[in-house]
N, C-alpha and C positions, 0 to 999 in steps of 0.2 A: 094357607095360613092356619093350619089345623091347631097349633098351639094356642093362637089367639082366640079361635072360636071356642075351644074348650074352656079357656079362662073366662071368656065372656059369659058362657053358660054357667060356670061355677060360681062366679062372684056377683052376677047381676042381682040375685034376690037378696043379697046381704047388705045392701047400702045402708039401711037404717041402723044396723048394729056394727058396721064394719070398723069404725074408728075405735069404739069401746072394746070390742073383742080382739082386734089386732093388738091393741095395747096390752090387754090381759094375757093373751097367748105368747107375747114376746116379753113378758115380765116387765112391762113398762118401757121397753127399749125402742119400739117403733116410733113413738113421738120424739124421742131423743134423737134418733137417726134423722128424722125429717128436719128437725131444727138444725142439726149439723149440716145437712145437705144445703139448706138455704143460706147458712153462714158462709158457704163457699162461693156464693153468687155475688159478684162485685158490681152492684148497680145502685143508683140513687133514685130519688122520688120521680125523676123525669123519665125513667127507663120504662120500656115495655118488655115483659117477660112472658114467654110461652111455657106453660106447664103441660107436658105431654103425659098421658095416662093419669090424668088429674084425679080420677076416682071421685071420692066424696069431697074433694077440694081441700084436703088437709095441708098440702104443700102450698097451695094458692093462698090459704089463710095465713100461713107462716110468712110467705113473701110479703103480704100486705103488712103484717105486724113488724117484721124486721126492716123492711126497706121502703114501705109506703109507695111502691111502684104500681104501674098499671099491669094487670095480669089478664092473660087470655088462657083459658083451660080447654084442652081437647081430650076426649076419651071415646072409645068405640062403644061403650055401654050406655044406652039411653037411660037405663035405670039408675046407674051411678051418677050420671049428670043431673038427673032429677033431684037426687039427694044433695049434690053439690049446690044446685040452684037454691035449695031451701036454706042452706047454711051460709052462703056467700053473699056479699053485698051486690046489689043490682049492677054496679059498675063493672063487675067482673064478667067478661064475655065468655060464654061456654059454647062449644061446638062439638058435634058428633063427628069423629074422624078417626081413622086408623093412623098409626105412626108410619106406616109404609109409604103413604102418599099424603102429605100434609097440604091443605088447601091454602097455601100462602106463597107469596113470591120469594125469591132469593133475598137473603139479608134483611128480612122483615122485622126481626126482633133483636133487642140488645142483649138478651140472654135466654137460656132455655134450661128447664129442669125436667127430669123424668124419674119415675119411681116404679120399681118392680116391673120392668118392661121387657128386657132383652130375652128372658126365658120364654116369652110368649110369642115370639116372632120367628118366622122360618129362616131369616137371613139377618142376623145381628149386624154384620158388616154393612149391608145395604141400608139398614135402618139408621145406623150411626151416620152414614153419609147424608141421608135425608134430613136428619135432625140438624147436622152441621150446615146444611144448605140454607136453612131459614134464619140463621144467626149472622149478624153483621161481623165483618173481620174484627178481631180483638174481643168479641163478646164471649162471655163465659157459657159453657155447657157443663152441667153437673147432674149426675145420676146416682140413685140409690138402688142397690140390689141386695138380696140375701146372699150370704156366702157360706162356705163350708170351713169351719175352724180347722186350724192346724194343730199338730202335736197332741198333747194329752187332752186338750179340749175337744178333739174330734170324737172321742169315745162318749163323752157326755152329750155332745150334740146328737150323735147317732141314737143314744138311748132316748133322748127327748123326742126326736122326730119319728122314731119307730114305735114308741110306747106312749110317752107322755102326751104328745100333741094329738094323736088320734083319740086317746081316752078323754082329754079335755074337750075336744070338739064334740064328742058324743054327748057330753053333759050339757052342752050349750044348745044345740039344735041339729036336725038332720043335715041342713046345709053346711054348718060348720064342721060336722063329722066328715063330710066329703072333703072339705078343705084340709082337715087334719090328716086324712089319708093321702092326699095329693101332694102336699108341700115337700115332704122329705124326699121322695123319689124324684120330684121335679127339680129341686135344687141340686141334688147329688148328680143327676144325669146331665144337667146343664154344665156343671163344672168339670165333669169328665170330658165333655166335648170341647168346652171353652175354658181352660184353666186361666187363672188371673193374668198371667203374662201374655197369653194370647189375646185376651180382651183389651189389655192396655195397648197392644200392637194395633188392634182394630180401631181403637180410638185415634191413634196417630195416623193410620192410613186413611181415616175419614177426613183428614185435614184439620185435626185438632192438635195444637201444640201445648207444650208445658203441662203434659198430662201427669196428674198425681192421683194417688188413691190412699185411702185410710180405712183400715179395718176397725170396726167398732164392736164393743160388747163381746170380747174374747174371740172375735172373728165371725160372729153370726151375721153381721151386716157389713157392707162395704160401700163407701161413697167414692166416686171417681169424678174428677173435674179437670177442665183445661180450657184453652181459649181457641176460638176459631182462627185459623191461620189466615 
């Protein structure tokens, strides 16, 4: 799980500043993407939702705000979970766990969300199967990932991730400078190996039906969702 280990090392020290600088470096789009992600989750106040790769708890907070449901958050980073604990109500249960082997029985949740996860695992297909396993039949799964824009926007994206993002990261802190250097090659390399149509096929093969996706912000982000078969 080399990708996950490197991500854990990279982001663990950034918890206190993560939400603020993620919004800044995405020109305010990251919070918008998270709100749209949660809007795809079809649950009511009686539901229990698992938020995988919960990080500082931004999606968990949005789930509470939009749906008033019960939320359980898991993340492999103890440091990120500590920051989430500081920001979330005590009723939100937080657990340290990887996405590859979730510590829950089959069909334990009414819905599931995940954010910026698939680039950091060795086998996205296996992880999608594991995520689907813990959702009840008919329950929603929804994920947010970075994407590579198409057409004329690709050149602007390349300019930003090659020049603008690393420069902005250097202005913020040494830790964010590493993130600025890392993100562009990481996103580009992932989509060379797993283009969008391949990822949608992996969702369907994981036992998820009615799979849909929407690109956001000129294609810089993508939200995918569907229902457990």
